[in-house]
C-alpha positions in Angstrom: -0.8 -17.5 -13.7 -0.4 -16.9 -9.7 -2.3 -13.3 -10.0 -4.8 -14.8 -12.2 -5.9 -17.7 -9.6 -5.8 -15.1 -6.8 -8.0 -12.8 -8.9 -10.5 -15.6 -9.4 -10.1 -16.3 -5.6 -10.8 -13.0 -4.1 -14.1 -12.5 -6.6 -15.2 -16.1 -5.7 -18.5 -16.0 -3.4 -17.4 -19.5 -2.1 -14.1 -18.6 -1.3 -13.9 -17.0 2.2 -10.0 -16.6 3.0 -9.4 -14.1 0.7 -11.0 -11.0 0.2 -10.9 -7.2 -1.2 -9.7 -4.2 1.3 -12.4 -1.6 1.8 -11.0 0.4 -1.1 -10.7 -2.6 -3.5 -7.1 -1.7 -4.0 -5.6 -4.7 -1.9 -6.2 -7.9 -0.7 -6.8 -9.7 2.9 -5.6 -13.2 3.3 -6.8 -14.8 6.9 -3.9 -17.4 6.8 -5.6 -20.3 9.1 -8.8 -20.1 6.9 -6.7 -19.9 3.8 -4.8 -23.2 4.8 -7.7 -25.0 5.8 -10.1 -23.7 2.8 -7.3 -23.8 -0.1 -4.1 -25.5 0.9 -6.1 -28.5 2.4 -4.3 -28.2 5.8 -6.3 -29.2 9.1 -9.2 -30.9 9.8 -11.8 -29.0 7.9 -9.9 -29.1 4.9 -11.9 -29.5 1.6 -8.6 -31.0 -0.3 -8.2 -28.3 -2.8 -4.4 -28.1 -2.3 -3.7 -28.9 -6.2 -4.6 -25.3 -6.9 -1.6 -24.2 -5.6 0.6 -27.4 -5.5 1.7 -26.7 -1.8 0.6 -27.1 2.0 2.6 -24.3 2.8 1.4 -20.7 3.1 5.1 -19.6 3.2 5.2 -20.5 -0.4 2.1 -18.4 -1.5 3.8 -15.5 0.3 6.9 -16.2 -1.9 4.3 -15.9 -4.9 3.0 -12.7 -3.7 6.2 -11.3 -3.4 7.8 -12.6 -6.7 4.6 -10.9 -8.5 5.4 -7.7 -7.2 2.6 -7.7 -4.1 3.8 -5.8 -0.9 2.6 -6.8 2.4 0.9 -3.7 4.1 0.7 -3.6 8.1 -3.0 -4.6 8.8 -4.3 -2.3 11.2 -7.7 -3.3 13.4 -9.9 -0.2 11.0 -8.5 -1.1 7.8 -9.5 -5.1 8.5 -12.9 -4.3 9.7 -14.5 -1.6 8.1 -16.0 -2.8 4.8 -13.7 -5.7 4.6 -14.5 -6.2 0.7 -16.3 -4.0 -1.9 -18.9 -6.8 -2.2 -21.4 -7.9 -0.1 -20.7 -9.3 3.5 -21.6 -12.9 3.7 -25.4 -13.6 5.2 -25.4 -12.2 8.6 -23.4 -9.3 7.9 -20.2 -11.5 9.8 -17.1 -9.6 8.4 -14.7 -10.6 11.0 -11.7 -13.2 10.6 -11.4 -15.8 13.5 -8.7 -18.1 12.4 -5.9 -16.0 12.9 -3.1 -14.2 11.1 -4.6 -11.2 8.5 -2.3 -10.2 5.8 -3.1 -7.6 3.9 -1.4 -7.5 0.4 -1.0 -4.6 -2.2 0.0 -4.3 -6.0 -0.6 -1.3 -8.1 -2.0 -3.2 -11.1 -4.2 -5.8 -8.5 -7.6 -3.6 -8.3 -11.1 -4.4 -7.9 -13.2 -4.6 -11.1 -10.1 -4.2 -13.0 -8.8 -7.6 -14.6 -7.4 -5.6 -17.6 -4.7 -4.7 -15.2 -3.4 -8.1 -14.7 -1.8 -8.4 -17.8 1.0 -6.0 -15.9 1.5 -8.0 -12.8 4.8 -10.0 -14.0 6.9 -12.5 -12.2 10.2 -10.6 -11.2 12.4 -12.9 -13.0 16.2 -11.4 -13.2 15.4 -10.2 -16.9 12.0 -8.6 -15.9 13.6 -6.9 -13.0 16.1 -5.5 -15.2 13.7 -4.3 -17.5 12.0 -2.5 -15.0 15.0 -0.8 -13.2 15.6 0.3 -16.9 12.1 1.9 -16.8 10.8 -0.3 -19.6 7.3 -1.9 -19.5 6.9 -5.5 -18.9 3.6 -7.2 -19.7 2.0 -10.7 -20.6 -0.8 -11.7 -22.2 -4.7 -12.0 -20.5 -5.9 -15.5 -20.9 -8.2 -15.6 -23.6 -11.2 -16.1 -21.8 -10.6 -12.3 -20.4 -9.5 -10.7 -23.6 
């Protein structure tokens, strides 16, 4: 699922375009770097666009919205102070150079809490009706996270 892919990316030491915010309660996505690194766009693309089957960053934002992620405004302080709970890359470089930085938040997407991923549901018409009625909507975790 999309939230599972995002979880694996934000926790991967090899991915630099997606990282936790300072509190581990949201993710920063560096759009330019994300497009190069994960969508296979641009000169230094690694060609891993199969991960999302799209080269369009807007499609990724739509997926985030579909799964209940909310976009937060990025303040310079929030994006530079301890940009992620995990250690910074060698040399301590925690700055973003490639342009638009997006900050997304979901109450069930937390650093160190893969158990909460089951609560992140795609906002289908049926799920939205359940949520509006105050009912819980859950999905099953993949077997390797049980």
